[in-house]
Structure formats: C-alpha cells, structure tokens
C-alpha beads as a LAMMPS data file, in Angstrom:
LAMMPS data file: protein, C-alpha beads

185 atoms
184 bonds

1 atom types
1 bond types

-500.0 500.0 xlo xhi
-500.0 500.0 ylo yhi
-500.0 500.0 zlo zhi

Masses

1 110.0

Atoms # bond

1 1 1 -20.862 -244.775 -461.926
2 1 1 -20.544 -242.094 -464.413
3 1 1 -21.301 -242.310 -468.084
4 1 1 -17.634 -242.406 -469.357
5 1 1 -16.589 -245.285 -466.880
6 1 1 -19.814 -247.251 -468.096
7 1 1 -19.087 -246.548 -471.750
8 1 1 -15.400 -247.829 -471.237
9 1 1 -16.616 -250.938 -469.628
10 1 1 -19.079 -251.485 -472.429
11 1 1 -16.465 -251.162 -475.018
12 1 1 -13.768 -253.197 -473.230
13 1 1 -16.245 -255.998 -472.147
14 1 1 -19.058 -255.872 -474.588
15 1 1 -19.891 -259.538 -474.337
16 1 1 -20.413 -259.148 -470.622
17 1 1 -22.075 -255.811 -470.681
18 1 1 -24.163 -255.807 -473.930
19 1 1 -24.359 -252.106 -474.270
20 1 1 -22.338 -248.901 -473.959
21 1 1 -24.746 -246.876 -471.762
22 1 1 -26.459 -247.491 -468.470
23 1 1 -30.168 -248.029 -468.258
24 1 1 -32.352 -244.892 -467.944
25 1 1 -34.628 -244.237 -465.113
26 1 1 -37.560 -244.950 -467.552
27 1 1 -36.130 -248.538 -468.162
28 1 1 -35.566 -248.975 -464.327
29 1 1 -39.110 -247.911 -463.634
30 1 1 -40.666 -250.127 -466.302
31 1 1 -38.748 -253.167 -465.312
32 1 1 -39.658 -252.875 -461.573
33 1 1 -43.342 -252.296 -462.152
34 1 1 -45.701 -253.365 -459.313
35 1 1 -47.428 -255.609 -461.770
36 1 1 -44.153 -257.729 -462.367
37 1 1 -43.284 -257.771 -458.586
38 1 1 -45.656 -257.859 -455.664
39 1 1 -43.481 -256.016 -453.337
40 1 1 -45.852 -256.622 -450.299
41 1 1 -45.405 -260.165 -450.595
42 1 1 -42.094 -260.869 -452.525
43 1 1 -39.361 -262.162 -450.189
44 1 1 -36.791 -263.305 -452.801
45 1 1 -36.094 -261.259 -455.857
46 1 1 -33.172 -262.063 -458.232
47 1 1 -31.492 -259.540 -460.529
48 1 1 -29.139 -260.940 -463.241
49 1 1 -26.554 -258.700 -464.713
50 1 1 -27.017 -255.666 -462.613
51 1 1 -24.382 -253.587 -464.285
52 1 1 -23.778 -250.385 -462.166
53 1 1 -27.115 -250.903 -460.380
54 1 1 -29.930 -248.384 -461.625
55 1 1 -32.496 -251.043 -461.466
56 1 1 -30.976 -252.396 -458.196
57 1 1 -31.551 -249.052 -456.604
58 1 1 -35.188 -248.974 -457.636
59 1 1 -35.679 -252.626 -456.395
60 1 1 -34.286 -251.748 -452.828
61 1 1 -36.467 -248.691 -452.621
62 1 1 -39.569 -250.719 -453.285
63 1 1 -38.666 -254.059 -451.563
64 1 1 -40.268 -255.147 -448.329
65 1 1 -37.867 -254.659 -445.248
66 1 1 -37.931 -258.533 -444.899
67 1 1 -37.126 -259.366 -448.591
68 1 1 -33.761 -260.444 -449.948
69 1 1 -32.229 -259.221 -453.411
70 1 1 -29.788 -261.685 -454.909
71 1 1 -27.842 -259.457 -457.408
72 1 1 -25.540 -261.158 -460.011
73 1 1 -22.812 -259.294 -461.744
74 1 1 -19.614 -260.829 -463.312
75 1 1 -17.917 -257.716 -464.418
76 1 1 -15.075 -256.600 -462.037
77 1 1 -15.777 -252.925 -462.210
78 1 1 -19.470 -253.039 -461.744
79 1 1 -19.308 -255.718 -459.055
80 1 1 -16.961 -253.410 -456.962
81 1 1 -19.348 -250.461 -457.718
82 1 1 -22.269 -252.334 -456.547
83 1 1 -20.513 -253.506 -453.477
84 1 1 -19.462 -249.856 -452.625
85 1 1 -23.021 -248.468 -453.341
86 1 1 -25.346 -251.137 -451.908
87 1 1 -23.479 -253.451 -449.373
88 1 1 -24.685 -251.434 -446.496
89 1 1 -28.265 -252.727 -447.278
90 1 1 -28.578 -256.114 -445.394
91 1 1 -31.343 -257.183 -447.785
92 1 1 -28.763 -257.570 -450.761
93 1 1 -26.390 -260.179 -451.591
94 1 1 -24.069 -259.132 -454.432
95 1 1 -22.816 -262.197 -456.340
96 1 1 -19.913 -262.419 -458.656
97 1 1 -20.672 -265.859 -460.120
98 1 1 -22.306 -267.515 -463.093
99 1 1 -26.036 -266.743 -463.161
100 1 1 -26.809 -270.314 -464.155
101 1 1 -26.079 -271.058 -460.617
102 1 1 -29.075 -269.034 -459.607
103 1 1 -30.911 -272.010 -458.015
104 1 1 -27.916 -272.707 -455.651
105 1 1 -27.993 -269.138 -454.376
106 1 1 -31.826 -269.015 -453.894
107 1 1 -31.577 -272.241 -451.760
108 1 1 -28.351 -270.886 -449.876
109 1 1 -30.524 -267.702 -449.052
110 1 1 -33.174 -270.050 -447.486
111 1 1 -35.690 -269.984 -450.230
112 1 1 -37.055 -272.708 -452.517
113 1 1 -37.835 -270.289 -455.417
114 1 1 -37.791 -266.572 -456.503
115 1 1 -40.734 -264.431 -456.501
116 1 1 -39.390 -262.482 -459.611
117 1 1 -36.240 -262.513 -461.783
118 1 1 -35.158 -259.423 -463.507
119 1 1 -32.440 -259.729 -466.015
120 1 1 -30.108 -257.384 -467.970
121 1 1 -27.952 -260.037 -469.136
122 1 1 -26.990 -259.655 -473.013
123 1 1 -28.706 -262.895 -474.186
124 1 1 -28.510 -261.916 -477.799
125 1 1 -24.698 -262.223 -477.390
126 1 1 -24.919 -265.413 -475.053
127 1 1 -26.088 -268.424 -477.250
128 1 1 -26.936 -270.793 -474.323
129 1 1 -30.402 -270.917 -472.768
130 1 1 -29.117 -272.302 -469.402
131 1 1 -29.408 -269.059 -467.380
132 1 1 -33.048 -268.563 -468.697
133 1 1 -33.994 -272.189 -468.148
134 1 1 -32.555 -272.035 -464.502
135 1 1 -34.356 -268.842 -463.848
136 1 1 -37.573 -270.534 -465.078
137 1 1 -36.953 -273.644 -462.896
138 1 1 -36.455 -271.616 -459.810
139 1 1 -39.217 -268.895 -460.315
140 1 1 -42.368 -269.493 -458.437
141 1 1 -45.645 -270.224 -460.396
142 1 1 -47.198 -267.018 -461.280
143 1 1 -43.889 -265.083 -460.747
144 1 1 -42.532 -262.854 -463.666
145 1 1 -39.313 -263.078 -465.549
146 1 1 -38.463 -259.625 -466.903
147 1 1 -35.606 -259.233 -469.527
148 1 1 -33.918 -256.243 -470.975
149 1 1 -33.160 -256.202 -474.772
150 1 1 -32.445 -253.809 -477.450
151 1 1 -34.402 -255.805 -480.030
152 1 1 -37.171 -258.310 -480.228
153 1 1 -34.876 -260.949 -481.847
154 1 1 -34.806 -263.073 -478.864
155 1 1 -38.553 -263.217 -478.112
156 1 1 -39.170 -266.702 -479.345
157 1 1 -36.399 -267.933 -477.079
158 1 1 -38.552 -266.732 -474.187
159 1 1 -41.739 -267.913 -475.597
160 1 1 -40.217 -271.392 -475.987
161 1 1 -39.110 -271.627 -472.391
162 1 1 -42.035 -269.732 -470.695
163 1 1 -44.800 -270.356 -472.994
164 1 1 -45.548 -266.575 -473.254
165 1 1 -43.846 -263.283 -473.777
166 1 1 -44.978 -259.619 -473.812
167 1 1 -43.065 -256.720 -474.805
168 1 1 -42.969 -253.209 -472.991
169 1 1 -41.178 -250.799 -475.206
170 1 1 -39.227 -247.952 -473.710
171 1 1 -38.202 -245.057 -476.077
172 1 1 -36.482 -242.991 -473.407
173 1 1 -33.238 -244.892 -473.339
174 1 1 -30.086 -244.990 -475.262
175 1 1 -30.821 -247.276 -477.294
176 1 1 -34.466 -247.642 -477.012
177 1 1 -35.171 -250.779 -475.058
178 1 1 -37.577 -253.839 -475.374
179 1 1 -38.567 -255.181 -471.947
180 1 1 -39.600 -258.919 -472.504
181 1 1 -42.030 -259.989 -469.944
182 1 1 -42.730 -263.566 -469.243
183 1 1 -44.960 -265.165 -466.498
184 1 1 -44.384 -268.624 -465.214
185 1 1 -47.467 -270.677 -465.659

Bonds

1 1 1 2
2 1 2 3
3 1 3 4
4 1 4 5
5 1 5 6
6 1 6 7
7 1 7 8
8 1 8 9
9 1 9 10
10 1 10 11
11 1 11 12
12 1 12 13
13 1 13 14
14 1 14 15
15 1 15 16
16 1 16 17
17 1 17 18
18 1 18 19
19 1 19 20
20 1 20 21
21 1 21 22
22 1 22 23
23 1 23 24
24 1 24 25
25 1 25 26
26 1 26 27
27 1 27 28
28 1 28 29
29 1 29 30
30 1 30 31
31 1 31 32
32 1 32 33
33 1 33 34
34 1 34 35
35 1 35 36
36 1 36 37
37 1 37 38
38 1 38 39
39 1 39 40
40 1 40 41
41 1 41 42
42 1 42 43
43 1 43 44
44 1 44 45
45 1 45 46
46 1 46 47
47 1 47 48
48 1 48 49
49 1 49 50
50 1 50 51
51 1 51 52
52 1 52 53
53 1 53 54
54 1 54 55
55 1 55 56
56 1 56 57
57 1 57 58
58 1 58 59
59 1 59 60
60 1 60 61
61 1 61 62
62 1 62 63
63 1 63 64
64 1 64 65
65 1 65 66
66 1 66 67
67 1 67 68
68 1 68 69
69 1 69 70
70 1 70 71
71 1 71 72
72 1 72 73
73 1 73 74
74 1 74 75
75 1 75 76
76 1 76 77
77 1 77 78
78 1 78 79
79 1 79 80
80 1 80 81
81 1 81 82
82 1 82 83
83 1 83 84
84 1 84 85
85 1 85 86
86 1 86 87
87 1 87 88
88 1 88 89
89 1 89 90
90 1 90 91
91 1 91 92
92 1 92 93
93 1 93 94
94 1 94 95
95 1 95 96
96 1 96 97
97 1 97 98
98 1 98 99
99 1 99 100
100 1 100 101
101 1 101 102
102 1 102 103
103 1 103 104
104 1 104 105
105 1 105 106
106 1 106 107
107 1 107 108
108 1 108 109
109 1 109 110
110 1 110 111
111 1 111 112
112 1 112 113
113 1 113 114
114 1 114 115
115 1 115 116
116 1 116 117
117 1 117 118
118 1 118 119
119 1 119 120
120 1 120 121
121 1 121 122
122 1 122 123
123 1 123 124
124 1 124 125
125 1 125 126
126 1 126 127
127 1 127 128
128 1 128 129
129 1 129 130
130 1 130 131
131 1 131 132
132 1 132 133
133 1 133 134
134 1 134 135
135 1 135 136
136 1 136 137
137 1 137 138
138 1 138 139
139 1 139 140
140 1 140 141
141 1 141 142
142 1 142 143
143 1 143 144
144 1 144 145
145 1 145 146
146 1 146 147
147 1 147 148
148 1 148 149
149 1 149 150
150 1 150 151
151 1 151 152
152 1 152 153
153 1 153 154
154 1 154 155
155 1 155 156
156 1 156 157
157 1 157 158
158 1 158 159
159 1 159 160
160 1 160 161
161 1 161 162
162 1 162 163
163 1 163 164
164 1 164 165
165 1 165 166
166 1 166 167
167 1 167 168
168 1 168 169
169 1 169 170
170 1 170 171
171 1 171 172
172 1 172 173
173 1 173 174
174 1 174 175
175 1 175 176
176 1 176 177
177 1 177 178
178 1 178 179
179 1 179 180
180 1 180 181
181 1 181 182
182 1 182 183
183 1 183 184
184 1 184 185
C-alpha cells in the first residue's frame, strides 16, 4: 500500500489505525528480532493490528515452513490489502475480527497457546485491557509480547499484566517508535 493510501486510512480511521504512516523497516526488524521469536521452534505466532503488513512480511520471511501466523486486522482497506498481498501463503490466516478473541483463533488453528504475540494495536486510544490480557493468557510461558507505541505512556499497563516491560527505541520511523517488550513468566 502506498504512503498516501495509508495516510488517508490513518486520518479517516485514527482510532483503528493509531498513526498516519506505515511502520518503517527499522520498526519491522526490531519487532521481529530473533530474541523475541524463536523462529526455529515457534509454530504459532500472532500479529494484532497488522495494518498494511510491513511486520507481517518480515514474519513470513523468518517463520518456519510448518509455522502458522494468525494475523488480525479490522480496518477494511488494510484487511483487503493483506488478503491480496499474503493469502497465497498457506501459513497465514488473515482474521477480520476482535483481537480479544485471540484464544478462540489459536485453538481453532490447533494450538493451545501462541509462541509469540506482536501487536501494533493503538492501545493508548483503546482503554480496555481485554486484548492484552487475552494475549497474556494464551501466550506460552517464556514467550514474548511485543507492542508498538509512539510513547512510553502505557508502560505501566504492560508491567501490571506481565510483571515486566523493556523498551526498544526506534528513531528511524515517523514518528519514532517505542517497542514495549514483555515476557510471560
């Protein structure tokens, strides 16, 4: 998706999108670090709020051939773009539903839990913790929850749910990004 189309979606649906520009390759590479996802053993990876797919693309390149990516996106334009760009890959399931139902989709895919959850959902705008709590519930012990933000305002939210939170700062993005990283203990 080009930058102008993304910008229009960001303006028209700011509460869904949470930004007016797509994630840079630097954000994508930071969020998908090998230390956050063990690509050799991970078989169930969840992406929440995939947007137009820059992180999805990196995940699919790194994932094991037997792994499954459950990719949530509720914005109509982004969902259609994801379908057109990635539906040829049998490892991905593109889901247009509430991310709070993450556990239902993990089970439907034949798993008990996810190996990793990567999220670009704009939680500063969303007051409920339900999606984060469900992600924690269905994340395997030792697995990572990686969340994109444009500030550190929500850090205490993740610390309360996960008991820990580290921040990876990416300057080469518009705007600069704070990647909140939590491990399920």
